[in-house]
N, C-alpha and C positions, 0 to 999 in steps of 0.2 A: 489826690491819688498820685503816687510816685510811679512813673513808668521806668522800668529798669531793664537792662540787658546784661548778659554774662558772656564774656569772651574766654573760652577755655573750659572744656567739659571733662577734665580729669577727675581725680579723686576729690579734690577740694571744690571743684565746680559743682559737684552734686550737693555738697554742704550748703553752698550759696543758693541753689535752687530750692532746697528744703526751707531755708531761712526766709527767703523772699516770699515764697508762696504761702507761708504761715502768717504773714502780716496782712491786716485788714486794709491798711492804707497804701498798699503797694500792688503793682501788677507786673509780672514778668512778661515783657512784650516779646523779647527775642533772645536767642542764644546763638553762639557762633563757635565753631570748631573746624579746623582744616580737615579733619577726618570725617567723611560723609557718614560713616557707620554710627557716629555719635548722635545722629538725628533721633534715634530711638529713645534717647535720654530726655529729649525736649518734652515738657509737660503739654497736655492737650491745649490747643489754642495758642501755643507759642511758636513764632516763626523761627525756622532754623536757617542759618547761613553758614557758608564755608569761607566767606570773604568778609573780613572786618570792615573794609572800606565801604562795601555795599550796604552793610548793616547801618553804619553811621550815616550814610547818605539817604537811606529809605525810611528809617524809623524815627518817630518823634519820641525822644527819650529825655529823662531827667538825670539819670545816672547810669554809668557802665561799670560793671564789676570785672576786675582783671584777675583771672585765675590761670595764669600762664607760667611757663618756665622762667626762671629768674632773669635771664638775659633779655627777655621781652618786656619786663615790667616798666622800665623807664621809657623806652621808645613808644610803647603802646599808650602809656599815660599821657605822654606829650601829644600824641595824635588825638586822643580823646579830648584833652583840654583845649587844643587848638580848634576843635569843633564846637567849643563852648559848652561842653558837657561836664558834669561832675563825675568824680571817680571814687570807687571803693576799691582799694588796692590790697591784694594779699601780700604777706611778708615774703621775702625781705623787701625793704624799700627799693634797693638797688643792688648791683653787684659789689659795690664798694662805696666808701665814704665820698670819694670824688664824684662819682655818678650821682650819689644821693644828694649832694649839694645842688646839683642841677635840677634834680627832681623837686627839691624844696622851693624852687623859684616859680614853679608852675601855677600855684594857686593865685599869687598876686599878678603874675604875668598875663594870665588869661581870665582872671576874675571868676574862678571856679572854686568849688570846695573839693578837697581830696582827703579821704579818711583812710588811714593805714590800719590794717587789721592786726592789731596786737590785742586779740580778744581776751587773753588771759588777765589783762588788767581789770576786766570787768567781772572776774570770778568773785564770788562772795568772800572767799578766803583772802584774796588779794586786797579787796576793798576794806575788809575788816582790819587786816594787818597794817595797811597804809594809814588808816585812821588812828590806830593805836600808836604807831611810830610818830606821826605828825603831831599827836596830842601833847607829846613831851612827858607823858606820865611815866615812861620807862627810861627817861634820859636819852642821850644821844646814841645813835647806832655806832658800835665799835667794830663789828665784824659781820661779814656776809659770806656764805658758802653756797654755791650752786653745783649740783651734780646730775649729769644725764648719762645713764648707762643703758643704752638701747642696742638693738640688733638689726642690721640690714644685710641681707644676703647679696651674693654676687648677682643673682637674678634681678634684684631690685635695680641695680645700676644698668644691667643689660636691657631691662624693660623700658627705661628712660635714660638713654646714653648721655644726655645732657647733664645728668646729675653727677657724673664722674669727670666732666670736662671743666676745667677752671674758668675758661672764657665764657662758658654758658651758665654755670651755676654760681660762680663767685666763691666756691669753696664747698666743703663737705659737712662734716658733723656740726661745725659751728653755725654756719648760715642756714643750713637746712633743718637740722634736728634741734639745735640748742639755742636758737636765736631768741625764743621767748624767755628762756631761763636767763640769758644774758641781759635781756631787757628788764626783767623783774629784779635782778640783782642790783642794777644801778638805780632802779626805781625805788626800791626799798632803802638803799643807802641814802638817798635824798641829797646827794652831793656830787659835784663834778669829779671826774677821774683825774688824778695827777699823773700816775704812771702805771705801766703794765710790763711785766716780764713773763714771757710764755714760750710754749713749745707746740709744734704741730708735727704729726707724723702719720705713718701708715703701719699698722700692726697686722693688717689683713692683706693677703696676697691676691688682690682683685685686679691689679693692673690699671687702676684709676689714677687721675692726676690729683684729686682733692684729698684732704686729710680725712682719716676716719677716727682720729683721736687728737685731742687738744687739751692743754692745761694752761692756766694763767694765774699769776699772782697780781692782784690789783690793789693800788693804794688810792684812797679817795681824799679829797681836799679836807674833809672834816676829820681826817685822821683814821677813819675806818680802814680795815684791811679785808681784802676779799680773796677767796680761792674759787676758781672755776675749773671744773673737769667735765669733759664730754667725750664719749666714744660710742661708736656703733659696732664695736667688736664684742659686745656682750653676748650671752647665750639667749637673751630674751629682752623685752622692753620692761625694765624695772621702773618703779615710780620715780619721777623726777623729785628731787628733794632740794629745798632751799631752807637754810637755817640763818637766822638773824640774831645776833647778840647785841643787846643794849646795856647801858650802864646799870639798869635796874631790872633786867629780865631777858629771857631767851625765848625764841619762837622757832617753830619748825613747820614748814609746809610739806605735806606728804600725803599721797593717796587721796587727793581732793579734800583734805582736811587741814585745819590750822590748829596747832597745839601750842599752848604756853607751857614752858618747862620751868619747874621750880624744884630744887633739890633733887634733880635727876628724874622727876616724875612728870610725865606729859599729861596735860589736861586739854581735851578737845574744846575749842571755843568757837569754831565755825566750820561749816562744811559746804562744799559746792553741790550743785544739782548733778544728778547722775543721768539727766536727760541730755543726750547729745546726738548730733548728726554726723555721719561718717565715722572716723576713728575715734576711740575714746580719748586718745591723747589730745585731740583738738578741743576737748571740753565743750561747754555749752554756751560760750560767750559770743559765737558768731551772730546768732539771732538778736541778742541783746545789743550788740554794737551796731548792727545794721539798722535796727529800729531807732537807736539813738541818732545815727547819722541822718536817717530819713526825716526825723523830727527836726533836725537842724536845717535840712533842705526846705522843709515846709515853713519854718519860722524865720529863717535867715540867721539862725544862731551859729555859735562857734563851738558848741559843747561836744566835740568829738576828738578823736586822736589824729592830730595833724602830722604831715610828713616829717617835720622837724623832730618829732618824738621818736622816730626810728633811727636817728643819726647816732646816738650813743652806742647802740649795739653794733652798728657797722664800724664805728671807730675802734671799738674793742676788738672786733674780728681782725681788722687791718693791723692793729698793734700787736696782737698775739702772733699773727703770721709773720710780720716784720721781725719781731723779737726772736721768733724761732729760726729765722734765716741768719740773723746777725749774732745771736747769742747775747744781745745787749738789751737793757731796759729801754722802753719807749716812753718818752715824756710828752705829756699833752700841753 
């Protein structure tokens, strides 16, 4: 039986509660939030804390889930790892690639396991497409496009002020809303990034520090070209779309479905589950990934998403931001 705790009971924390309590081999021992009113969110029999240090000191745990604002991800993970406990970490890995590099040292330094929640990698559509791309049946990947057109109100940033502060969030539309899309783009390309030229900006008059809109042109080592666009200035949350072109075929991910495109006609070849906890955009992968990680904890295996796998998207974000400031291409 895996004894787990959750630190942070915001929107995503509720998703983790649902996922953990659904597993037969897990027990949610404790939850923690600095807001005492969040105690009502704790399931029956779960101890509630407002102090993380007290939780770590008093409870016998196997894993702690981090569901906190971005600037607390690395320092909290370090403290948990120092206590000899395993970590299940929400995205993003860190505020930037430099901090991410320090995060990646924690597993070996403290002999613990850390799983990064890039749950969309476990979607049926993602796994199907990766298998097709890696099979070589369609030749090499020659192009990848990712598009995120969502809406976030001014009240969204006022409700969580850290979201609009660069030092606390690490950015806006890229790191908060589009990081899963960026991760999947490089995941599908299956090749290191050579260069990025991009722009960031604010087309909304919200008075925030972070970008609400970003674009990037990406060149991969295998010769593939990528186009990334993201904005929270849309009128609604439209479906994220990722298209992949290969030498012998095209594919499109949209609306929880994977299509193969031939002569302009789309044929559905896979679909994701519509069972999800929390927001629909989170998908249904949280429970699947948590179960996979807990299995690794029980068996001593390594079949989970390690911190290093969160580094490419952080480097992409850093590069697009730097390129936007300098107007120059960033080379990797």
